[in-house]
N, CA, C and O of each residue as an XYZ file, in Angstrom:
384
protein
N      12.535     24.183     -3.375
C      13.301     23.274     -4.209
C      12.635     23.186     -5.575
O      11.424     22.988     -5.671
N      13.400     23.330     -6.591
C      12.904     23.257     -7.959
C      13.040     21.826     -8.458
O      14.114     21.231     -8.371
N      11.969     21.285     -8.971
C      11.974     19.933     -9.514
C      12.374     20.028    -10.987
O      11.679     20.653    -11.789
N      13.478     19.413    -11.325
C      13.946     19.416    -12.707
C      13.624     18.077    -13.364
O      13.223     17.119    -12.703
N      13.810     18.037    -14.689
C      13.566     16.779    -15.395
C      14.576     15.718    -14.979
O      14.275     14.525    -14.996
N      15.783     16.161    -14.603
C      16.783     15.197    -14.125
C      16.324     14.523    -12.838
O      16.531     13.324    -12.653
N      15.699     15.295    -11.947
C      15.188     14.719    -10.696
C      14.062     13.732    -10.999
O      14.009     12.647    -10.420
N      13.166     14.113    -11.907
C      12.069     13.215    -12.286
C      12.638     11.933    -12.894
O      12.185     10.836    -12.569
N      13.623     12.070    -13.772
C      14.235     10.890    -14.390
C      14.908     10.007    -13.347
O      14.808      8.782    -13.410
N      15.592     10.626    -12.390
C      16.285      9.860    -11.352
C      15.290      9.097    -10.474
O      15.481      7.913    -10.197
N      14.248      9.767    -10.045
C      13.235      9.104     -9.204
C      12.510      8.026    -10.001
O      12.202      6.961     -9.466
N      12.236      8.295    -11.271
C      11.602      7.280    -12.120
C      12.500      6.061    -12.251
O      12.022      4.927    -12.217
N      13.798      6.290    -12.400
C      14.740      5.168    -12.502
C      14.759      4.358    -11.202
O      14.735      3.128    -11.233
N      14.803      5.054    -10.057
C      14.823      4.356     -8.773
C      13.556      3.545     -8.538
O      13.601      2.474     -7.932
N      12.434      4.054     -9.015
C      11.163      3.354     -8.801
C      10.794      2.444     -9.967
O       9.707      1.866     -9.998
N      11.709      2.324    -10.920
C      11.515      1.456    -12.087
C      10.258      1.830    -12.867
O       9.484      0.965    -13.278
N      10.069      3.148    -13.066
C       8.954      3.668    -13.847
C       9.494      4.417    -15.049
O      10.658      4.818    -15.074
N       8.647      4.599    -16.038
C       9.020      5.380    -17.206
C       7.941      6.423    -17.456
O       6.751      6.110    -17.452
N       8.362      7.656    -17.672
C       7.446      8.747    -17.964
C       7.876      9.420    -19.251
O       9.061      9.685    -19.453
N       6.938      9.692    -20.104
C       7.203     10.371    -21.367
C       6.144     11.442    -21.593
O       4.991     11.265    -21.199
N       6.516     12.530    -22.212
C       5.580     13.554    -22.661
C       4.720     14.139    -21.565
O       5.229     14.647    -20.566
N       3.398     14.065    -21.758
C       2.440     14.670    -20.834
C       2.489     14.034    -19.445
O       2.355     14.728    -18.437
N       2.679     12.730    -19.395
C       2.713     12.069    -18.091
C       3.939     12.518    -17.300
O       3.867     12.659    -16.080
N       5.057     12.742    -17.978
C       6.263     13.220    -17.304
C       6.038     14.629    -16.758
O       6.456     14.942    -15.643
N       5.380     15.469    -17.542
C       5.080     16.828    -17.093
C       4.102     16.800    -15.918
O       4.247     17.580    -14.977
N       3.114     15.916    -15.964
C       2.138     15.805    -14.878
C       2.817     15.360    -13.585
O       2.518     15.892    -12.516
N       3.726     14.389    -13.674
C       4.459     13.925    -12.491
C       5.319     15.047    -11.934
O       5.396     15.232    -10.720
N       5.962     15.793    -12.816
C       6.803     16.909    -12.384
C       5.966     17.946    -11.628
O       6.392     18.451    -10.589
N       4.790     18.259    -12.144
C       3.901     19.226    -11.478
C       3.427     18.684    -10.130
O       3.357     19.432     -9.155
N       3.103     17.406    -10.068
C       2.686     16.804     -8.796
C       3.812     16.873     -7.770
O       3.579     17.195     -6.604
N       5.018     16.575     -8.202
C       6.164     16.630     -7.288
C       6.394     18.052     -6.789
O       6.703     18.256     -5.615
N       6.243     19.035     -7.673
C       6.414     20.431     -7.262
C       5.352     20.821     -6.234
O       5.650     21.527     -5.271
N       4.108     20.359     -6.437
C       3.038     20.661     -5.465
C       3.350     20.018     -4.108
O       3.123     20.628     -3.063
N       3.868     18.796     -4.127
C       4.202     18.114     -2.873
C       5.315     18.854     -2.144
O       5.232     19.072     -0.936
N       6.355     19.240     -2.875
C       7.481     19.953     -2.263
C       7.016     21.298     -1.723
O       7.408     21.691     -0.624
N       6.188     22.005     -2.477
C       5.660     23.295     -2.006
C       4.840     23.121     -0.736
O       4.921     23.945      0.176
N       4.052     22.053     -0.672
C       3.253     21.794      0.525
C       4.158     21.506      1.718
O       3.904     21.992      2.820
N       5.211     20.719      1.505
C       6.148     20.420      2.590
C       6.866     21.690      3.062
O       7.084     21.874      4.260
N       7.227     22.551      2.127
C       7.862     23.811      2.507
C       6.905     24.677      3.316
O       7.323     25.363      4.250
N       5.626     24.648      2.962
C       4.616     25.392      3.711
C       4.490     24.832      5.132
O       4.340     25.592      6.088
N       4.549     23.515      5.267
C       4.481     22.902      6.593
C       5.686     23.271      7.443
O       5.570     23.405      8.661
N       6.850     23.436      6.803
C       8.060     23.819      7.528
C       7.915     25.192      8.177
O       8.593     25.481      9.163
N       7.039     26.042      7.640
C       6.835     27.388      8.182
C       6.043     27.368      9.487
O       6.066     28.342     10.240
N       5.345     26.268      9.759
C       4.504     26.190     10.952
C       5.362     26.123     12.216
O       6.402     25.465     12.248
N       4.899     26.820     13.253
C       5.585     26.784     14.540
C       5.061     25.583     15.329
O       3.904     25.565     15.748
N       5.901     24.604     15.523
C       5.510     23.388     16.254
C       6.313     23.234     17.534
O       6.470     22.127     18.049
N       6.811     24.332     18.038
C       7.674     24.305     19.224
C       6.974     23.686     20.437
O       7.562     22.850     21.123
N       5.746     24.079     20.706
C       5.037     23.613     21.897
C       3.983     22.547     21.580
O       3.033     22.366     22.341
N       4.152     21.854     20.472
C       3.204     20.817     20.073
C       3.825     19.462     20.356
O       4.919     19.155     19.882
N       3.122     18.660     21.129
C       3.617     17.323     21.460
C       3.404     16.358     20.313
O       2.598     16.621     19.421
N       4.112     15.254     20.326
C       3.946     14.269     19.256
C       2.556     13.632     19.323
O       2.011     13.400     20.402
N       2.012     13.364     18.167
C       0.700     12.742     18.067
C       0.894     11.245     17.898
O       1.414     10.784     16.881
N       0.476     10.498     18.896
C       0.642      9.052     18.842
C      -0.610      8.400     18.276
O      -0.525      7.506     17.433
N      -1.776      8.850     18.743
C      -3.040      8.299     18.277
C      -3.878      9.421     17.680
O      -3.833     10.554     18.159
N      -4.633      9.113     16.648
C      -5.444     10.126     15.975
C      -6.673     10.507     16.798
O      -7.128     11.648     16.718
N      -7.212      9.597     17.573
C      -8.384      9.885     18.400
C      -8.169      9.301     19.786
O      -7.213      8.563     20.022
N      -9.059      9.635     20.686
C      -8.997      9.083     22.035
C      -9.855      7.836     22.171
O      -9.976      7.270     23.257
N     -10.450      7.412     21.063
C     -11.283      6.222     21.071
C     -10.430      4.979     21.285
O      -9.265      4.934     20.890
N     -11.017      3.991     21.903
C     -10.344      2.715     22.142
C     -11.050      1.658     21.316
O     -12.279      1.591     21.291
N     -10.270      0.840     20.647
C     -10.867     -0.243     19.862
C     -11.437     -1.290     20.806
O     -10.749     -1.803     21.689
N     -12.695     -1.588     20.599
C     -13.332     -2.649     21.365
C     -13.492     -3.833     20.422
O     -14.386     -3.858     19.576
N     -12.621     -4.797     20.582
C     -12.617     -5.943     19.692
C     -13.398     -7.087     20.307
O     -13.441     -7.253     21.526
N     -14.006     -7.861     19.445
C     -14.743     -9.023     19.941
C     -13.765    -10.096     20.375
O     -12.621    -10.128     19.923
N     -14.211    -10.951     21.232
C     -13.395    -12.057     21.691
C     -13.159    -13.017     20.529
O     -14.083    -13.325     19.777
N     -11.943    -13.481     20.384
C     -11.606    -14.412     19.317
C     -11.910    -15.825     19.789
O     -11.138    -16.428     20.535
N     -13.041    -16.338     19.344
C     -13.483    -17.660     19.755
C     -13.403    -18.586     18.545
O     -14.093    -18.361     17.551
N     -12.572    -19.621     18.617
C     -12.479    -20.528     17.468
C     -13.774    -21.308     17.297
O     -14.356    -21.799     18.265
N     -14.208    -21.411     16.063
C     -15.419    -22.163     15.754
C     -15.256    -22.761     14.366
O     -14.669    -22.138     13.481
N     -15.767    -23.946     14.180
C     -15.691    -24.592     12.881
C     -16.914    -24.181     12.081
O     -18.046    -24.481     12.461
N     -16.679    -23.491     10.968
C     -17.813    -23.034     10.169
C     -18.031    -23.924      8.958
O     -19.172    -24.237      8.617
N     -16.955    -24.335      8.305
C     -17.044    -25.230      7.155
C     -16.086    -26.381      7.404
O     -14.912    -26.177      7.712
N     -16.598    -27.580      7.267
C     -15.730    -28.733      7.469
C     -14.838    -28.926      6.252
O     -15.117    -28.398      5.176
N     -13.783    -29.673      6.428
C     -12.876    -29.948      5.316
C     -13.615    -30.680      4.200
O     -13.397    -30.399      3.022
N     -14.469    -31.595      4.559
C     -15.227    -32.359      3.569
C     -16.140    -31.441      2.764
O     -16.249    -31.589      1.547
N     -16.804    -30.483      3.438
C     -17.682    -29.539      2.741
C     -16.880    -28.632      1.796
O     -17.330    -28.339      0.689
N     -15.715    -28.198      2.226
C     -14.889    -27.326      1.390
C     -14.406    -28.076      0.159
O     -14.431    -27.531     -0.944
N     -13.967    -29.312      0.331
C     -13.479    -30.098     -0.792
C     -14.604    -30.529     -1.728
O     -14.366    -30.786     -2.908
N     -15.815    -30.608     -1.211
C     -16.964    -31.021     -2.018
C     -17.203    -30.024     -3.161
O     -17.595    -30.440     -4.252
N     -16.981    -28.735     -2.944
C     -17.226    -27.708     -3.955
C     -16.007    -27.410     -4.830
O     -16.085    -26.576     -5.733
N     -14.903    -28.071     -4.577
C     -13.686    -27.826     -5.352
C     -13.808    -28.458     -6.731
O     -14.368    -29.546     -6.864
N     -13.281    -27.779     -7.777
C     -13.315    -28.385     -9.108
C     -12.541    -29.697     -9.150
O     -12.966    -30.650     -9.804
N     -11.396    -29.749     -8.447
C     -10.604    -30.975     -8.357
C     -10.095    -31.107     -6.935
O      -9.612    -30.143     -6.341
N     -10.208    -32.297     -6.403
C      -9.710    -32.554     -5.053
C      -9.007    -33.902     -5.038
O      -9.339    -34.802     -5.810
N      -8.029    -34.027     -4.145
C      -7.273    -35.280     -4.020
C      -7.235    -35.622     -2.539
O      -6.433    -35.051     -1.800
N      -8.045    -36.501     -2.108
C      -8.208    -36.924     -0.717
C      -8.417    -35.724      0.211
O      -9.552    -35.283      0.391
N      -7.348    -35.190      0.801
C      -7.494    -34.106      1.776
C      -7.141    -32.725      1.226
O      -7.150    -31.750      1.978
N      -6.827    -32.617     -0.081
C      -6.283    -31.359     -0.604
C      -7.015    -30.899     -1.859
O      -7.632    -31.692     -2.571
N      -6.928    -29.581     -2.111
C      -7.377    -29.025     -3.387
C      -6.323    -29.343     -4.447
O      -5.126    -29.311     -4.159
N      -6.754    -29.646     -5.654
C      -5.806    -29.842     -6.760
C      -5.868    -28.597     -7.620
O      -6.943    -28.164     -8.035
N      -4.701    -28.025     -7.884
C      -4.617    -26.829     -8.711
C      -3.568    -27.041     -9.789
O      -2.721    -27.925     -9.663
N      -3.614    -26.238    -10.850
C      -2.569    -26.377    -11.878
C      -1.204    -26.005    -11.304
O      -1.095    -25.174    -10.403
N      -0.187    -26.629    -11.839
C       1.174    -26.360    -11.394
C       1.549    -24.924    -11.770
O       1.359    -24.511    -12.914
N       2.076    -24.171    -10.815
C       2.436    -22.779    -11.074
C       3.925    -22.536    -11.016
O       4.390    -21.493    -11.476
N       4.684    -23.455    -10.471
C       6.137    -23.309    -10.370
C       6.800    -24.397    -11.189
O       6.328    -25.533    -11.239
N       7.899    -24.037    -11.830
C       8.645    -25.042    -12.564
C      10.009    -25.234    -11.920
O      10.462    -24.385    -11.151
N      10.657    -26.333    -12.227
C      11.959    -26.620    -11.628
C      13.054    -25.879    -12.324
O      14.219    -26.004    -11.948
């Protein structure tokens, strides 16, 4: 598949990106390399290859999730620049 500037422009539009000059050419070359790699993968014979579900046979050994209080609410509020009884005070970020 040949990557044209129209394809680059279309994909840029869909992804809400803008490419000009050298960056547009670089993206076009990257896309061509990706397509060429995919075409190379299509040549591989995968007839007798099963689907790969896990990358390794290792099993995750996770620690037990034990709830513990590490910092009390009072200690956390003590270091806050502004606090109001039980809460942190922060500048308003949303408007009506």
